[in-house]
Backbone as CSV, one residue per row, in Angstrom:
resi,resn,N_x,N_y,N_z,CA_x,CA_y,CA_z,C_x,C_y,C_z
1,MET,93.631,9.300,18.694,93.535,7.901,18.202,92.423,7.220,18.945
2,SER,91.607,6.439,18.350,90.510,5.683,18.991,91.010,4.276,19.329
3,TRP,90.887,3.904,20.597,91.347,2.675,21.048,90.257,1.633,21.114
4,PRO,90.521,0.355,21.087,89.501,-0.700,21.082,88.853,-0.781,22.405
5,PRO,87.703,-1.485,22.470,86.936,-1.616,23.716,87.625,-2.205,24.886
6,PHE,88.788,-2.855,24.697,89.508,-3.397,25.847,89.854,-2.351,26.838
7,ASP,89.931,-1.089,26.302,90.312,0.029,27.197,89.317,0.179,28.355
8,ASN,88.050,-0.134,28.105,87.076,0.080,29.072,87.082,-0.918,30.193
9,LEU,87.966,-1.953,30.026,88.105,-2.920,31.073,89.225,-2.537,32.081
10,CYS,89.852,-1.373,31.915,91.084,-1.050,32.732,90.826,0.183,33.540
11,LEU,91.602,0.323,34.557,91.586,1.448,35.410,92.201,2.706,34.702
12,THR,92.063,3.854,35.217,92.644,5.021,34.539,93.409,5.940,35.498
13,PRO,94.454,5.420,36.219,95.344,6.280,36.932,96.358,6.948,35.999
14,PRO,97.386,7.574,36.515,98.404,8.220,35.681,99.045,7.257,34.641
15,PRO,99.707,7.726,33.638,100.171,6.805,32.519,100.968,5.643,33.007
16,GLU,101.720,5.772,34.059,102.556,4.637,34.462,102.677,4.800,36.003
17,ALA,102.062,3.897,36.773,102.014,4.066,38.228,102.054,2.712,38.833
18,THR,102.510,2.720,40.082,102.495,1.536,40.882,101.847,1.823,42.201
19,ALA,101.210,0.797,42.864,100.523,0.963,44.131,100.457,-0.358,44.779
20,PRO,100.186,-0.373,46.107,100.097,-1.741,46.763,98.956,-2.525,46.141
21,LEU,99.233,-3.830,46.067,98.215,-4.743,45.463,97.285,-5.259,46.519
22,GLY,95.997,-5.435,46.121,95.088,-6.057,47.034,95.346,-7.534,47.188
23,PRO,94.654,-8.215,48.095,94.883,-9.651,48.293,94.846,-10.432,47.016
24,CYS,95.825,-11.253,46.758,95.849,-12.086,45.539,94.656,-13.064,45.517
25,LEU,94.092,-13.352,46.677,92.997,-14.277,46.660,91.788,-13.692,45.968
26,HIS,91.716,-12.384,45.833,90.547,-11.733,45.207,90.857,-11.331,43.765
27,CYS,91.998,-11.741,43.231,92.419,-11.348,41.845,91.435,-11.929,40.860
28,GLN,90.954,-11.132,39.909,89.957,-11.591,38.974,90.421,-12.585,37.909
29,VAL,91.811,-12.644,37.755,92.328,-13.596,36.771,93.138,-14.706,37.455
30,ARG,92.927,-14.858,38.729,93.732,-15.889,39.442,93.526,-17.240,38.784
31,HIS,92.215,-17.599,38.387,91.981,-18.835,37.817,92.690,-19.110,36.527
32,LEU,93.232,-18.055,35.927,93.891,-18.183,34.583,95.389,-18.385,34.716
33,SER,95.878,-18.094,35.861,97.373,-18.023,36.051,97.888,-19.178,36.928
34,VAL,99.222,-19.234,37.114,99.837,-20.180,37.978,99.244,-20.167,39.371
35,CYS,98.791,-18.950,39.780,98.281,-18.813,41.172,97.124,-19.731,41.469
36,ALA,96.417,-20.230,40.429,95.234,-21.031,40.638,95.563,-22.355,41.345
37,VAL,96.868,-22.835,41.285,97.183,-24.100,41.818,98.063,-24.001,43.070
38,LEU,98.143,-22.706,43.602,99.013,-22.574,44.694,98.247,-22.656,46.063
39,SER,98.933,-22.969,47.197,98.312,-23.030,48.480,98.006,-21.583,49.057
40,HIS,97.239,-21.527,50.012,97.030,-20.223,50.624,98.295,-19.550,51.229
41,GLU,99.289,-20.371,51.652,100.531,-19.876,52.170,101.296,-19.312,51.093
42,GLU,101.332,-20.002,49.887,102.110,-19.537,48.690,101.456,-18.259,48.146
43,ILE,100.096,-18.182,48.177,99.355,-17.000,47.623,99.711,-15.744,48.577
44,ASN,99.731,-15.993,49.835,100.044,-14.957,50.764,101.458,-14.386,50.557
45,ALA,102.398,-15.342,50.275,103.751,-14.932,50.045,103.824,-14.142,48.796
46,LEU,103.143,-14.600,47.724,103.168,-13.805,46.502,102.525,-12.403,46.733
47,ASP,101.515,-12.332,47.516,100.838,-11.116,47.753,101.796,-10.047,48.350
48,THR,102.698,-10.472,49.223,103.613,-9.481,49.863,104.686,-9.046,48.841
49,ALA,104.911,-9.794,47.803,105.949,-9.470,46.807,105.412,-8.723,45.571
50,ALA,104.106,-8.619,45.499,103.393,-8.062,44.361,103.120,-6.599,44.450
51,SER,103.084,-5.925,43.319,102.652,-4.572,43.157,101.811,-4.357,41.925
52,LEU,100.989,-3.314,41.902,100.168,-3.016,40.788,100.818,-2.030,39.902
53,GLN,100.844,-2.282,38.599,101.422,-1.308,37.645,100.360,-1.094,36.498
54,VAL,100.125,0.156,36.184,99.173,0.509,35.168,99.827,1.286,34.105
55,LEU,99.633,0.807,32.854,100.261,1.469,31.664,99.196,2.224,30.845
56,ALA,99.527,3.406,30.447,98.688,4.142,29.551,98.684,3.606,28.118
57,PRO,97.683,3.890,27.335,97.692,3.407,25.975,98.979,3.797,25.217
58,GLY,99.642,2.754,24.612,100.819,2.997,23.884,102.121,3.002,24.685
59,ALA,102.008,2.881,26.023,103.190,2.977,26.922,104.071,1.717,26.651
60,VAL,105.331,1.965,26.853,106.292,0.830,26.706,106.646,0.221,28.088
61,LEU,106.416,-0.998,28.261,106.799,-1.700,29.486,108.268,-2.022,29.504
62,ALA,108.821,-2.482,28.374,110.212,-2.832,28.209,110.644,-2.834,26.781
63,ARG,111.924,-2.610,26.608,112.472,-2.559,25.267,113.375,-3.863,25.133
64,GLN,113.359,-4.345,23.803,114.219,-5.476,23.491,115.644,-5.241,23.881
65,GLY,116.294,-6.148,24.555,117.647,-5.962,25.002,117.919,-5.405,26.424
66,GLU,116.803,-4.822,26.965,116.967,-4.270,28.324,117.006,-5.394,29.328
67,PRO,117.736,-5.145,30.401,117.826,-6.168,31.524,116.407,-6.541,32.031
68,ARG,116.248,-7.800,32.248,114.916,-8.282,32.760,114.983,-8.288,34.269
69,ARG,114.162,-7.373,34.891,114.173,-7.187,36.325,112.873,-7.626,37.040
70,HIS,111.805,-7.810,36.192,110.538,-8.161,36.755,109.837,-9.171,35.805
71,VAL,108.878,-9.820,36.442,107.857,-10.623,35.676,106.503,-10.087,35.953
72,PHE,105.594,-10.246,35.050,104.265,-9.554,35.158,103.163,-10.592,34.851
73,THR,102.015,-10.387,35.437,100.780,-10.994,35.015,99.855,-9.984,34.561
74,VAL,99.271,-10.106,33.371,98.334,-9.139,32.873,96.985,-9.418,33.578
75,THR,96.412,-8.404,34.249,95.127,-8.571,34.906,93.975,-7.858,34.205
76,ARG,94.292,-6.819,33.425,93.315,-6.176,32.607,93.984,-5.604,31.371
77,GLY,93.227,-5.475,30.287,93.875,-4.895,29.083,94.713,-5.919,28.286
78,ALA,95.656,-5.434,27.526,96.424,-6.325,26.636,97.788,-5.676,26.290
79,LEU,98.752,-6.582,26.037,100.095,-6.096,25.575,100.366,-6.737,24.264
80,ARG,101.288,-6.074,23.527,101.776,-6.709,22.308,103.350,-6.853,22.504
81,LEU,103.835,-7.983,22.031,105.256,-8.301,22.092,105.817,-8.162,20.698
82,VAL,106.710,-7.101,20.555,107.260,-6.793,19.226,108.714,-7.037,19.149
83,ARG,109.167,-7.648,18.042,110.610,-7.855,17.876,111.045,-7.285,16.541
84,LEU,112.158,-6.676,16.553,112.777,-6.079,15.400,113.903,-6.988,14.911
85,SER,113.879,-7.342,13.584,114.947,-8.147,13.070,116.200,-7.295,12.782
86,ALA,117.276,-7.936,12.396,118.488,-7.178,12.163,118.351,-6.173,10.985
87,ASP,117.467,-6.538,10.053,117.306,-5.557,8.952,116.170,-4.558,9.249
88,GLY,115.687,-4.443,10.447,114.676,-3.479,10.860,113.256,-3.860,10.606
89,ARG,112.952,-5.108,10.238,111.597,-5.462,9.941,110.943,-5.723,11.331
90,ARG,109.620,-5.387,11.478,108.882,-5.511,12.655,108.102,-6.762,12.604
91,GLN,108.151,-7.527,13.719,107.344,-8.737,13.867,106.658,-8.743,15.208
92,VAL,105.322,-8.916,15.235,104.635,-9.013,16.480,104.703,-10.542,16.860
93,ALA,105.437,-10.754,17.888,105.664,-12.203,18.378,104.391,-12.755,19.046
94,GLY,103.569,-11.864,19.654,102.346,-12.350,20.303,101.718,-11.246,21.076
95,PHE,100.562,-11.646,21.675,99.769,-10.737,22.516,99.531,-11.359,23.827
96,ALA,99.654,-10.517,24.933,99.456,-10.990,26.238,98.121,-10.456,26.712
97,LEU,97.250,-11.353,27.066,95.880,-11.047,27.558,95.730,-11.345,29.062
98,PRO,94.614,-10.988,29.681,94.468,-11.239,31.116,94.784,-12.743,31.413
99,GLY,95.585,-12.857,32.499,95.980,-14.208,32.997,97.361,-14.607,32.379
100,ASP,97.876,-13.966,31.411,99.122,-14.355,30.813,100.349,-13.753,31.628
101,PHE,101.366,-14.516,31.699,102.634,-14.077,32.248,103.476,-13.397,31.182
102,VAL,104.225,-12.369,31.552,105.132,-11.715,30.678,106.472,-11.553,31.394
103,GLY,107.599,-11.901,30.598,108.872,-11.843,31.233,109.296,-13.110,31.882
104,LEU,108.566,-14.139,31.714,108.878,-15.515,32.343,109.780,-16.201,31.396
105,SER,111.121,-15.990,31.637,112.132,-16.437,30.755,113.430,-16.687,31.478
106,GLY,114.284,-17.525,30.874,115.615,-17.779,31.448,116.651,-16.709,30.932
107,ALA,116.217,-15.893,29.993,117.136,-14.948,29.420,117.337,-13.719,30.418
108,THR,118.500,-13.172,30.400,118.804,-12.036,31.208,118.219,-10.713,30.670
109,ALA,117.857,-10.676,29.425,117.355,-9.473,28.837,116.032,-9.805,28.091
110,HIS,115.195,-8.776,27.972,113.975,-8.894,27.263,114.235,-9.206,25.808
111,GLN,113.404,-10.198,25.254,113.600,-10.665,23.914,112.733,-9.828,22.897
112,ASN,111.844,-9.049,23.526,110.912,-8.273,22.712,110.584,-6.877,23.302
113,ASP,110.206,-5.902,22.462,109.574,-4.743,23.010,108.212,-5.101,23.547
114,ILE,107.838,-4.605,24.701,106.496,-4.914,25.275,105.713,-3.624,25.442
115,GLU,104.605,-3.488,24.711,103.789,-2.266,24.614,102.426,-2.520,24.995
116,ALA,101.816,-1.463,25.565,100.387,-1.546,25.962,99.438,-1.267,24.859
117,LEU,98.459,-2.145,24.657,97.354,-1.938,23.737,96.228,-1.398,24.532
118,GLY,96.105,-0.029,24.588,95.101,0.527,25.449,95.629,0.556,26.929
119,GLU,94.827,1.037,27.872,95.262,1.030,29.264,95.265,-0.368,29.722
120,THR,96.393,-0.692,30.392,96.677,-2.148,30.779,97.088,-2.180,32.193
121,GLU,96.587,-3.071,33.021,96.821,-3.299,34.422,97.696,-4.596,34.568
122,LEU,98.765,-4.466,35.333,99.690,-5.617,35.535,99.934,-5.887,36.971
123,CYS,100.132,-7.105,37.324,100.581,-7.495,38.619,102.114,-7.767,38.499
124,ARG,102.970,-7.041,39.198,104.335,-7.031,39.012,105.139,-7.666,40.160
125,PHE,106.092,-8.453,39.781,106.957,-9.142,40.748,108.445,-8.955,40.410
126,GLY,109.210,-8.541,41.355,110.675,-8.434,41.118,111.316,-9.832,40.999
127,LEU,112.314,-9.968,40.119,112.951,-11.179,39.902,113.697,-11.753,41.169
128,ASP,114.286,-10.799,41.939,114.848,-11.289,43.157,113.864,-11.847,44.120
129,ALA,112.686,-11.165,44.231,111.645,-11.709,45.077,111.127,-13.060,44.585
130,MET,110.956,-13.249,43.320,110.469,-14.446,42.780,111.521,-15.540,43.034
131,GLN,112.814,-15.236,42.967,113.862,-16.217,43.190,113.786,-16.726,44.638
132,ARG,113.557,-15.758,45.574,113.439,-16.166,47.004,112.225,-17.027,47.246
133,LEU,111.196,-16.663,46.581,109.893,-17.360,46.776,110.069,-18.756,46.193
134,GLY,110.803,-18.902,45.038,110.993,-20.236,44.422,111.810,-21.123,45.332
135,GLU,112.779,-20.537,46.073,113.609,-21.263,46.980,112.735,-21.718,48.222
136,GLN,111.886,-20.852,48.636,111.024,-21.120,49.791,109.921,-22.077,49.496
137,PHE,109.422,-21.998,48.236,108.257,-22.826,47.872,108.609,-23.562,46.499
138,PRO,109.244,-24.716,46.580,109.569,-25.449,45.383,108.432,-25.731,44.420
139,HIS,107.197,-25.853,45.070,106.010,-26.138,44.202,105.759,-24.927,43.316
140,LEU,105.946,-23.731,43.799,105.730,-22.483,43.024,106.756,-22.519,41.919
141,ARG,108.012,-22.736,42.243,109.096,-22.719,41.202,108.751,-23.798,40.104
142,GLY,108.278,-24.930,40.492,107.912,-25.940,39.556,106.854,-25.550,38.611
143,LYS,105.823,-24.900,39.193,104.686,-24.458,38.354,105.096,-23.385,37.396
144,LEU,105.966,-22.459,37.784,106.473,-21.404,36.894,107.192,-22.050,35.789
145,LEU,108.079,-23.044,36.084,108.813,-23.739,35.063,107.921,-24.452,34.033
146,GLU,106.894,-25.102,34.643,105.956,-25.767,33.769,105.220,-24.829,32.835
147,ARG,104.853,-23.678,33.416,104.198,-22.668,32.584,105.090,-22.165,31.451
148,ALA,106.322,-21.967,31.741,107.223,-21.479,30.719,107.427,-22.517,29.645
149,CYS,107.542,-23.734,29.998,107.750,-24.812,29.029,106.463,-24.941,28.195
150,ASP,105.293,-24.887,28.759,104.109,-25.050,28.073,103.979,-23.911,27.008
151,GLU,104.323,-22.706,27.383,104.258,-21.503,26.507,105.231,-21.664,25.335
152,LEU,106.415,-22.208,25.628,107.390,-22.476,24.578,106.940,-23.511,23.614
153,ASP,106.397,-24.582,24.067,105.880,-25.718,23.255,104.721,-25.184,22.408
154,SER,103.865,-24.355,23.007,102.672,-23.838,22.270,103.138,-22.888,21.139
155,ALA,104.107,-22.036,21.410,104.622,-21.134,20.423,105.257,-21.868,19.287
156,HIS,105.958,-22.971,19.542,106.581,-23.749,18.523,105.589,-24.468,17.691
157,GLU,104.573,-25.065,18.311,103.510,-25.666,17.563,102.720,-24.727,16.699
158,ARG,102.439,-23.569,17.246,101.727,-22.545,16.463,102.577,-22.050,15.223
159,MET,103.855,-21.925,15.430,104.685,-21.527,14.312,104.666,-22.534,13.245
160,MET,104.760,-23.839,13.583,104.759,-24.866,12.524,103.405,-24.930,11.885
161,SER,102.314,-24.766,12.614,100.982,-24.774,11.968,100.793,-23.683,11.035
162,LEU,101.157,-22.425,11.445,100.976,-21.256,10.556,101.715,-21.408,9.201
163,ALA,102.908,-22.113,9.331,103.677,-22.256,8.028,102.945,-23.061,7.022
164,ARG,101.978,-23.920,7.444,101.328,-24.761,6.486,99.964,-24.156,6.024
165,MET,99.654,-22.953,6.546,98.291,-22.403,6.225,98.385,-21.337,5.219
166,ASN,97.325,-21.175,4.427,97.220,-20.003,3.525,96.686,-18.850,4.360
167,PRO,96.670,-17.586,3.785,96.289,-16.414,4.608,94.942,-16.504,5.233
168,THR,93.907,-17.013,4.461,92.584,-17.098,5.088,92.502,-18.094,6.217
169,GLU,93.259,-19.172,6.060,93.274,-20.219,7.179,93.987,-19.589,8.372
170,ARG,95.011,-18.840,8.195,95.716,-18.176,9.249,94.793,-17.239,10.021
171,MET,93.986,-16.472,9.315,93.008,-15.616,9.918,92.039,-16.398,10.689
172,ALA,91.487,-17.488,10.206,90.528,-18.278,10.870,91.129,-18.837,12.159
173,ASP,92.383,-19.306,12.130,93.002,-19.824,13.295,93.296,-18.739,14.327
174,PHE,93.652,-17.568,13.863,93.874,-16.436,14.796,92.591,-16.054,15.537
175,LEU,91.512,-15.986,14.880,90.181,-15.648,15.446,89.751,-16.705,16.452
176,LEU,89.899,-17.962,16.095,89.454,-19.012,17.039,90.377,-19.018,18.266
177,THR,91.679,-18.801,18.119,92.575,-18.835,19.238,92.287,-17.640,20.196
178,LEU,92.064,-16.452,19.552,91.688,-15.339,20.378,90.379,-15.511,21.119
179,ALA,89.426,-16.098,20.392,88.099,-16.390,21.045,88.272,-17.335,22.216
180,ALA,89.072,-18.347,22.141,89.348,-19.276,23.178,90.004,-18.609,24.398
181,ARG,90.919,-17.744,24.148,91.624,-17.062,25.185,90.618,-16.114,25.937
182,GLN,89.843,-15.388,25.171,88.885,-14.467,25.817,87.811,-15.254,26.595
183,ALA,87.383,-16.373,26.089,86.414,-17.189,26.769,86.980,-17.558,28.155
184,ARG,88.247,-18.012,28.200,88.914,-18.361,29.460,88.908,-17.160,30.445
185,ALA,89.015,-15.973,29.896,89.068,-14.767,30.709,87.712,-14.297,31.112
186,GLY,86.641,-15.074,30.787,85.307,-14.743,31.157,84.545,-13.824,30.198
187,MET,85.071,-13.878,28.986,84.333,-13.091,27.902,83.986,-14.047,26.768
188,PRO,83.030,-14.946,26.888,82.782,-15.868,25.852,82.120,-15.215,24.663
189,GLY,82.130,-15.869,23.536,81.627,-15.276,22.274,80.095,-15.267,22.311
190,PRO,79.469,-14.994,21.149,80.102,-14.947,19.844,80.817,-13.678,19.503
191,SER,80.661,-12.630,20.325,81.310,-11.307,19.960,82.755,-11.352,20.436
192,LEU,83.665,-11.037,19.570,85.050,-11.084,19.845,85.658,-9.749,19.756
193,VAL,86.264,-9.306,20.858,86.959,-8.019,20.915,88.422,-8.147,20.357
194,LEU,88.799,-7.318,19.458,90.148,-7.265,18.987,90.847,-6.139,19.678
195,PRO,91.743,-6.449,20.624,92.521,-5.361,21.277,93.623,-4.750,20.427
196,MET,93.890,-5.322,19.343,94.961,-4.878,18.481,94.473,-4.296,17.135
197,PRO,95.169,-3.374,16.459,94.828,-2.921,15.166,95.180,-4.001,14.105
198,ARG,94.641,-3.805,12.909,94.916,-4.811,11.886,96.413,-4.881,11.512
199,ALA,97.118,-3.797,11.604,98.548,-3.801,11.323,99.322,-4.741,12.204
200,ASP,98.898,-4.842,13.511,99.528,-5.768,14.408,99.136,-7.194,14.063
201,ILE,97.913,-7.442,13.615,97.483,-8.811,13.170,98.340,-9.218,12.021
202,ALA,98.568,-8.295,11.006,99.347,-8.544,9.823,100.800,-8.911,10.197
203,ASP,101.356,-8.147,11.127,102.753,-8.432,11.510,102.874,-9.673,12.306
204,HIS,101.818,-10.060,12.962,101.832,-11.310,13.723,101.693,-12.580,12.842
205,LEU,100.873,-12.459,11.796,100.598,-13.595,10.925,101.499,-13.601,9.761
206,GLY,102.346,-12.679,9.600,103.252,-12.607,8.417,102.494,-12.252,7.144
207,LEU,101.575,-11.314,7.226,100.699,-10.896,6.122,100.841,-9.327,5.986
208,THR,100.238,-8.798,4.940,100.161,-7.364,4.831,98.793,-6.942,5.411
209,VAL,98.616,-5.691,5.643,97.384,-5.214,6.180,96.275,-5.376,5.158
210,GLU,96.602,-5.144,3.911,95.624,-5.377,2.840,95.131,-6.836,2.795
211,THR,96.045,-7.811,3.033,95.692,-9.155,2.985,94.856,-9.502,4.199
212,VAL,95.088,-8.956,5.301,94.311,-9.158,6.495,92.860,-8.683,6.223
213,SER,92.706,-7.489,5.602,91.382,-6.966,5.323,90.646,-7.852,4.310
214,ARG,91.341,-8.391,3.339,90.762,-9.278,2.313,90.312,-10.569,2.969
215,CYS,91.133,-11.105,3.915,90.799,-12.312,4.550,89.532,-12.155,5.427
216,LEU,89.428,-11.097,6.151,88.291,-10.877,7.025,87.019,-10.665,6.097
217,THR,87.238,-10.006,4.986,86.105,-9.865,4.028,85.666,-11.169,3.452
218,ALA,86.643,-12.045,3.143,86.297,-13.386,2.630,85.565,-14.186,3.693
219,LEU,85.923,-14.105,4.924,85.221,-14.937,5.950,83.839,-14.386,6.130
220,ARG,83.689,-13.049,6.018,82.354,-12.458,6.130,81.462,-12.885,4.982
221,THR,82.018,-12.833,3.707,81.317,-13.225,2.567,80.785,-14.727,2.707
222,ARG,81.582,-15.587,3.288,81.220,-16.955,3.424,80.188,-17.151,4.515
223,GLY,79.811,-16.094,5.262,78.923,-16.171,6.322,79.385,-16.737,7.635
224,LEU,80.822,-16.778,7.755,81.434,-17.284,8.956,81.522,-16.229,10.059
225,ILE,81.640,-15.022,9.703,81.844,-13.957,10.713,80.988,-12.714,10.242
226,ALA,80.771,-11.817,11.197,80.274,-10.457,10.884,81.305,-9.467,11.367
227,LEU,81.332,-8.259,10.787,82.309,-7.210,11.166,81.540,-5.939,11.501
228,PRO,80.968,-5.908,12.742,80.169,-4.751,13.142,80.985,-3.553,13.481
229,GLY,82.324,-3.682,13.665,83.152,-2.547,13.969,84.627,-2.910,13.751
230,THR,85.438,-1.860,13.762,86.862,-2.040,13.453,87.587,-3.009,14.462
231,TYR,87.094,-2.981,15.690,87.723,-3.758,16.740,86.806,-4.782,17.244
232,ARG,85.856,-5.289,16.415,84.965,-6.340,16.832,84.675,-7.288,15.709
233,VAL,84.625,-8.550,16.051,84.231,-9.585,15.105,83.242,-10.515,15.748
234,ASP,82.108,-10.762,15.167,81.129,-11.706,15.618,81.285,-13.013,14.913
235,ILE,81.554,-14.068,15.668,81.719,-15.403,15.038,80.331,-15.971,14.826
236,LEU,79.871,-16.153,13.572,78.640,-16.709,13.283,78.625,-18.237,13.059
237,ASP,79.719,-18.742,12.575,79.845,-20.194,12.358,81.164,-20.739,12.711
238,ARG,81.211,-21.124,14.048,82.497,-21.572,14.676,82.917,-22.848,13.999
239,ARG,82.017,-23.701,13.735,82.400,-24.986,13.087,82.970,-24.743,11.698
240,GLY,82.428,-23.794,10.949,82.926,-23.499,9.683,84.332,-22.945,9.703
241,LEU,84.643,-22.119,10.705,86.003,-21.628,10.910,86.943,-22.747,11.233
242,GLU,86.459,-23.659,12.112,87.279,-24.797,12.490,87.614,-25.710,11.289
243,THR,86.601,-25.912,10.498,86.832,-26.759,9.305,87.797,-26.035,8.349
244,LEU,87.724,-24.710,8.193,88.597,-24.007,7.360,90.075,-24.064,7.852
245,LYS,90.226,-23.920,9.199,91.502,-23.991,9.844,92.151,-25.281,9.618
246,ALA,91.392,-26.384,9.615,91.881,-27.741,9.509,92.086,-28.199,8.121
247,ALA,91.759,-27.427,7.163,91.790,-27.763,5.731,93.204,-28.090,5.292
């Protein structure tokens, strides 16, 4: 299987491994995470509780319903969050990119399957250690709570927005959102890397794979994007995509 270019951003140790983490102060995605607003004392405390975990392409980090024992920050690569409904239908709830937290929830069990899209590097913290750090540093606990609430509000707002969009508008919104996230991670456009296959995009947007392909073709025909490769989209007219999204 050929994996997207995001693989090249990751290390290549064994399929699933852990090792001591380097100083948090030198983390390449610190500016994207809660760590950006922490004091040096809090950062040093996090550093002692952290470890590095690397997943091979397609590896499963957690299964839906399993006890939640860790929280993670994606430092390289990407994850997909998959939920199976009672009737067996697959829904991609979202994608975790560098700087995103995974497992930051009040639930005792994972709400989704969490799978690696290509080789993925994670900063891992045990829940018990995070609980102790939260008691020691109330500011850290407050920032984690704020982050969790922001992500919940964002997910709700996105769900409401998608419900009002037609398929082409959903695709325009998806591309713009992904472009913004990659820009924050230090990968500004106009070239956009898709770390996920089109089947994942379809299951995320509530479309079929065929509809995803038709929407991308329609956006290309309008001169809004170019499609130089399966896992790459070049945004040619950002304002045009934004106008389409807001239609």
